[in-house]
C-alpha positions as CSV (number, residue, x, y, z in Angstrom):
1,M,-20.6,-4.9,-0.4
2,V,-20.5,-3.1,3.0
3,W,-19.4,0.2,1.5
4,A,-22.1,-0.1,-1.2
5,C,-24.7,-0.7,1.4
6,L,-23.6,2.5,3.2
7,A,-23.7,4.5,0.0
8,N,-27.2,3.1,-0.9
9,L,-28.5,3.7,2.6
10,I,-27.5,7.4,2.3
11,A,-28.9,7.7,-1.1
12,L,-32.2,6.1,-0.3
13,R,-32.6,8.1,2.9
14,T,-31.7,11.5,1.5
15,R,-33.1,11.1,-2.0
16,N,-30.5,13.6,-3.1
17,A,-27.7,12.8,-5.5
18,E,-25.5,15.7,-4.6
19,L,-25.9,15.1,-0.8
20,T,-25.1,11.4,-1.4
21,M,-21.9,12.3,-3.3
22,V,-20.8,14.8,-0.6
23,A,-21.6,12.4,2.2
24,G,-19.6,9.7,0.4
25,L,-16.6,12.0,0.1
26,F,-16.8,13.1,3.7
27,L,-17.0,9.5,4.8
28,T,-14.4,8.0,2.4
29,L,-11.6,10.3,3.2
30,P,-11.5,10.0,7.0
31,T,-12.1,6.3,6.7
32,L,-9.2,6.0,4.3
33,F,-6.9,8.2,6.4
34,L,-7.8,6.2,9.5
35,T,-6.0,3.2,8.0
36,P,-2.4,2.2,7.6
37,A,-2.7,2.7,3.8
38,F,-0.2,5.5,3.7
39,F,2.0,4.9,6.7
40,P,3.0,1.7,8.5
41,K,0.7,1.0,11.4
42,P,3.5,0.5,14.0
43,L,4.7,4.1,13.2
44,L,1.3,5.7,13.6
45,P,0.6,7.8,16.8
46,G,-1.2,5.8,19.5
47,W,-4.6,7.5,19.1
48,L,-4.5,6.7,15.3
49,Q,-3.6,3.1,16.0
50,A,-6.6,2.9,18.4
51,A,-8.8,4.4,15.7
52,T,-7.8,1.9,13.1
53,A,-8.9,-0.9,15.5
54,G,-12.6,0.0,14.9
55,N,-12.3,0.6,11.1
56,P,-13.2,-2.3,8.9
57,A,-11.4,-0.6,6.0
58,A,-8.2,-0.8,8.0
59,Y,-8.5,-4.6,8.3
60,V,-9.1,-4.9,4.5
61,I,-6.1,-2.7,3.7
62,E,-3.8,-4.6,6.2
63,T,-4.9,-7.9,4.8
64,G,-4.1,-6.7,1.3
65,Q,-0.7,-5.5,2.3
66,Q,0.0,-8.7,4.1
67,L,-1.0,-10.8,1.0
68,T,1.1,-8.7,-1.4
69,S,4.2,-8.5,0.8
70,T,4.7,-11.6,2.9
71,G,1.8,-13.9,2.0
72,N,-1.2,-15.3,3.7
73,D,-1.8,-14.9,7.5
74,W,-4.9,-16.8,8.5
75,G,-5.3,-14.8,11.8
76,Q,-5.3,-11.5,9.8
77,D,-7.7,-13.0,7.3
78,L,-10.1,-14.1,10.1
79,R,-10.0,-10.7,11.8
80,T,-10.8,-9.1,8.4
81,L,-13.8,-11.4,7.8
82,I,-15.1,-10.8,11.3
83,A,-14.8,-7.0,10.9
84,L,-16.6,-7.1,7.6
85,A,-19.3,-9.5,8.9
86,A,-20.0,-7.2,11.8
87,A,-20.2,-4.1,9.5
88,G,-22.4,-6.1,7.1
89,L,-24.8,-7.3,9.9
90,L,-25.4,-3.6,10.6
91,L,-25.5,-2.1,7.1
92,V,-27.1,-4.8,4.9
93,P,-30.4,-4.9,6.9
94,A,-30.4,-1.1,7.2
95,A,-30.0,-0.7,3.4
96,A,-32.6,-3.3,2.7
97,A,-35.1,-1.6,5.0
98,A,-34.3,1.8,3.3
99,F,-35.0,0.2,-0.1
100,R,-38.3,-1.3,1.1
101,A,-39.3,2.1,2.5
102,A,-38.4,3.9,-0.7
103,A,-40.2,1.3,-2.9
104,R,-43.6,2.0,-1.1
């Protein structure tokens, strides 16, 4: 939902399909590569480990890896929900405001 709000916010602000797709690509790739999706987090360089701390997608990926490999970890689940709630508190109202402005 958070990622959809970001895409909708870009689309509603730019009103340009091509720019929305390009912006989505330029946001998706760095966001994905700043996660432990391709390489274990403990083996990442220090600066990349620090970058994953502020990336909500990293929390989602880590939780998914945890669930599929060793099972549920309530602490990891809680951190993921907090990261997604924080991102949602920023992006959902912004996307709703962009929709209201575009509907006028």
